[in-house]
Wavefront OBJ file of the C-alpha trace (Angstrom):
o trace
v 2.597 33.685 22.062
v 2.530 31.219 24.986
v 4.946 28.371 25.779
v 4.207 24.933 27.189
v 3.846 26.270 30.736
v 1.224 28.829 29.776
v 3.536 31.831 30.156
v 4.216 34.535 27.593
v 6.717 33.999 24.811
v 10.148 35.183 26.089
v 10.605 37.732 23.244
v 7.167 39.259 23.795
v 7.747 39.324 27.535
v 11.074 41.119 26.986
v 9.538 43.744 24.700
v 6.731 44.435 27.170
v 9.269 44.731 29.971
v 11.339 47.218 27.943
v 8.273 49.411 27.309
v 7.279 49.387 30.983
v 10.836 50.104 32.165
v 11.209 53.040 29.767
v 7.881 54.545 30.814
v 8.574 54.168 34.525
v 12.130 55.400 34.099
v 10.983 58.568 32.372
v 8.541 59.369 35.173
v 11.098 58.609 37.894
v 13.785 60.703 36.212
v 11.520 63.719 36.022
v 10.467 63.275 39.640
v 14.039 62.817 40.888
v 15.529 65.741 38.980
v 12.765 68.228 39.778
v 11.107 67.413 43.117
v 13.339 65.035 45.078
v 16.564 66.840 44.180
v 15.151 70.120 45.470
v 13.898 68.486 48.650
v 17.211 66.711 49.417
v 19.599 69.532 48.569
v 17.641 72.345 50.214
v 14.765 71.380 52.505
v 16.199 68.225 54.120
v 19.627 69.640 54.830
v 18.083 72.802 56.246
v 15.925 70.665 58.557
v 18.938 68.639 59.744
v 21.019 71.737 60.349
v 18.267 73.441 62.356
v 17.281 70.334 64.413
v 20.254 67.906 64.709
v 19.065 66.188 67.906
v 15.536 65.618 66.645
v 16.950 64.230 63.407
v 19.148 61.770 65.304
v 16.224 60.563 67.424
v 13.968 60.096 64.387
v 16.590 58.113 62.442
v 17.422 55.913 65.454
v 13.752 55.277 66.174
v 13.043 54.429 62.541
v 15.865 51.888 62.375
v 14.758 50.281 65.648
v 11.182 50.009 64.356
v 12.368 48.311 61.171
v 14.415 45.777 63.145
v 11.453 44.988 65.403
v 9.191 44.592 62.370
v 11.645 42.184 60.751
v 11.801 40.056 63.903
v 8.005 40.073 64.194
v 7.572 38.907 60.593
v 10.141 36.154 61.103
v 8.315 34.976 64.209
v 4.883 35.031 62.522
v 5.902 33.366 59.279
v 8.135 30.767 60.888
v 10.854 28.705 59.139
v 10.193 27.351 55.663
v 9.408 23.621 55.448
v 11.668 23.192 52.448
v 15.355 23.970 52.881
v 17.768 24.270 49.965
v 21.203 23.233 51.118
v 24.676 23.412 49.668
v 27.024 20.697 48.475
v 27.811 18.035 51.031
v 24.830 18.825 53.226
v 21.811 16.590 53.677
v 18.222 17.512 53.101
v 15.510 15.912 55.215
v 11.740 16.179 55.015
v 9.966 17.468 58.128
v 6.770 15.550 57.333
v 5.838 12.592 59.590
v 5.766 9.097 58.040
v 2.820 8.546 55.729
v 1.946 12.246 55.386
v 2.839 14.747 52.689
v 5.079 17.632 53.593
v 3.611 21.108 53.711
v 3.086 22.974 51.486
v 1.537 20.064 49.577
v 1.020 22.185 46.449
v 4.737 22.645 45.791
v 5.154 22.782 41.995
v 7.769 23.725 39.436
v 7.651 24.813 35.807
v 9.878 23.118 33.272
v 11.549 26.454 32.544
v 12.543 26.644 36.201
v 14.242 23.254 35.956
v 16.184 24.405 32.884
v 17.400 27.538 34.683
v 18.603 25.674 37.804
v 22.107 24.515 38.509
v 22.694 20.759 38.588
v 22.615 20.885 42.390
v 19.433 22.948 42.332
v 17.756 20.398 40.053
v 18.674 17.579 42.436
v 17.332 19.599 45.373
v 14.080 20.278 43.524
v 13.617 16.516 43.040
v 14.234 16.018 46.755
v 11.654 18.694 47.553
v 9.075 16.967 45.339
v 9.693 13.653 47.081
v 9.140 15.348 50.429
v 5.953 16.914 49.077
v 4.691 13.444 48.171
v 5.277 12.173 51.698
v 8.443 10.104 51.274
v 10.574 9.629 54.376
v 14.262 10.352 54.990
v 14.484 12.406 51.810
v 18.118 13.367 51.246
v 20.046 15.080 48.492
v 23.447 13.409 48.542
v 24.716 14.141 45.038
v 28.259 15.366 44.609
v 31.769 14.102 44.017
v 31.993 10.388 44.748
v 28.237 9.867 45.040
v 28.487 6.651 42.961
v 25.335 7.352 41.031
v 22.992 8.516 43.788
v 21.791 12.114 43.758
v 18.724 11.730 45.981
v 17.572 8.949 48.287
v 14.291 8.377 50.139
v 12.046 5.685 51.563
v 8.350 5.148 50.980
v 5.664 3.985 53.422
v 6.572 0.336 52.751
v 10.218 1.113 53.623
v 11.335 0.610 50.025
v 14.516 2.504 49.186
v 14.363 4.928 46.270
v 17.620 5.916 44.604
v 17.345 8.802 42.145
v 19.893 9.999 39.640
v 18.956 13.393 38.171
v 20.244 14.477 34.760
v 19.667 18.073 33.697
v 21.305 17.596 30.301
v 20.156 19.638 27.292
v 20.219 16.485 25.142
v 18.632 13.075 25.762
v 20.613 10.870 28.147
v 22.410 8.039 26.392
v 22.784 4.359 27.181
v 26.225 4.768 28.785
v 24.860 6.834 31.683
v 22.038 4.360 32.235
v 24.491 1.461 32.273
v 26.616 3.195 34.924
v 23.526 3.813 37.041
v 22.557 0.157 36.713
v 26.003 -0.845 37.986
v 25.612 1.021 41.302
v 21.925 1.552 42.106
v 21.131 -1.991 43.243
v 24.554 -3.665 43.755
v 26.137 -0.812 45.715
v 23.229 1.185 47.205
v 20.672 -1.602 47.569
v 17.917 0.326 45.774
v 14.469 -1.221 45.702
v 13.347 1.375 43.159
v 16.196 2.777 41.019
v 14.868 5.841 39.199
v 16.730 7.906 36.640
v 15.327 11.347 35.802
v 16.247 13.217 32.627
v 15.038 16.741 31.954
v 15.142 16.141 28.196
v 14.463 12.425 28.002
v 16.493 9.394 26.931
v 17.798 7.885 23.705
v 16.132 4.717 22.462
v 19.145 2.502 23.313
v 18.996 3.877 26.877
v 15.266 3.105 27.082
v 15.833 -0.437 25.787
v 18.647 -1.088 28.260
v 16.600 0.206 31.193
v 13.641 -1.982 30.251
v 15.865 -5.068 30.127
v 17.375 -4.344 33.563
v 14.158 -3.101 35.193
v 15.384 0.420 35.765
v 12.746 3.140 36.046
v 13.189 6.062 33.672
v 11.415 9.407 34.053
v 11.561 11.485 30.891
v 10.305 14.987 30.222
v 6.520 14.184 30.059
v 6.600 12.253 33.343
v 8.779 14.879 35.018
v 6.363 17.596 33.939
v 3.382 15.758 35.477
v 5.318 15.208 38.691
v 6.476 18.802 38.861
v 2.918 20.056 38.288
v 1.561 18.244 41.344
v 0.926 14.579 40.499
v 2.305 11.995 42.947
v 5.485 10.246 41.824
v 3.972 6.773 42.003
v 0.930 7.848 40.002
v 3.206 9.266 37.320
v 5.301 6.119 37.116
v 2.484 3.611 37.650
v 4.089 2.151 40.783
v 1.865 0.335 43.244
v 1.833 1.460 46.869
v -0.304 -0.636 49.191
v -0.713 2.177 51.749
v -1.839 4.693 49.150
l 1 2 3 4 5 6 7 8 9 10 11 12 13 14 15 16 17 18 19 20 21 22 23 24 25 26 27 28 29 30 31 32 33 34 35 36 37 38 39 40 41 42 43 44 45 46 47 48 49 50 51 52 53 54 55 56 57 58 59 60 61 62 63 64 65 66 67 68 69 70 71 72 73 74 75 76 77 78 79 80 81 82 83 84 85 86 87 88 89 90 91 92 93 94 95 96 97 98 99 100 101 102 103 104 105 106 107 108 109 110 111 112 113 114 115 116 117 118 119 120 121 122 123 124 125 126 127 128 129 130 131 132 133 134 135 136 137 138 139 140 141 142 143 144 145 146 147 148 149 150 151 152 153 154 155 156 157 158 159 160 161 162 163 164 165 166 167 168 169 170 171 172 173 174 175 176 177 178 179 180 181 182 183 184 185 186 187 188 189 190 191 192 193 194 195 196 197 198 199 200 201 202 203 204 205 206 207 208 209 210 211 212 213 214 215 216 217 218 219 220 221 222 223 224 225 226 227 228 229 230 231 232 233 234 235 236 237 238 239 240 241
């Protein structure tokens, strides 16, 4: 009945949704065809015809009130801390060095990761880094990225280079070898981390262990997405923390 994230089984959720939609639709159809139709076709048009100037003033005032309300809500809520950007744009955390970005409780479900685009998955990883307090968090993935999808620095000024794979199957050794060829030699990564939504093949795991590459498979990604700090998930020491 429930999946790994504690939500309802998709089929059961769909059936419940169908029942609710049919019930609500039946009530709305009856209301629209009997009451609203009569009001619109007879009463409302009669009111407009009898009082055109009052109708104009009411409509104009209503629209102005809605615009003012929208501006007030924008002012009160303020801009979101996390910004999702398009290809070629950079993402930067607004948190000061050594402090986690707000909201600290940013989390994702694994189903959300699966439904994202490749760019969205990279951006989500950047958002999680910012949540954990990493500095200069940037999503730089795209054509010609040479193996870096996200970059950031920790409190000890160590450079993290992340490559994020949203593949439906485990990532093979060939992708890990390519990442190894650019993460340290080209980008100067202190901590090269490869993230795979559905894990890695055993040859990929063996190669990464030999070359001291950090792999984050599905279990580790789930813990990170659910609120645990990246370094706690990966067992990385951080003197400041």
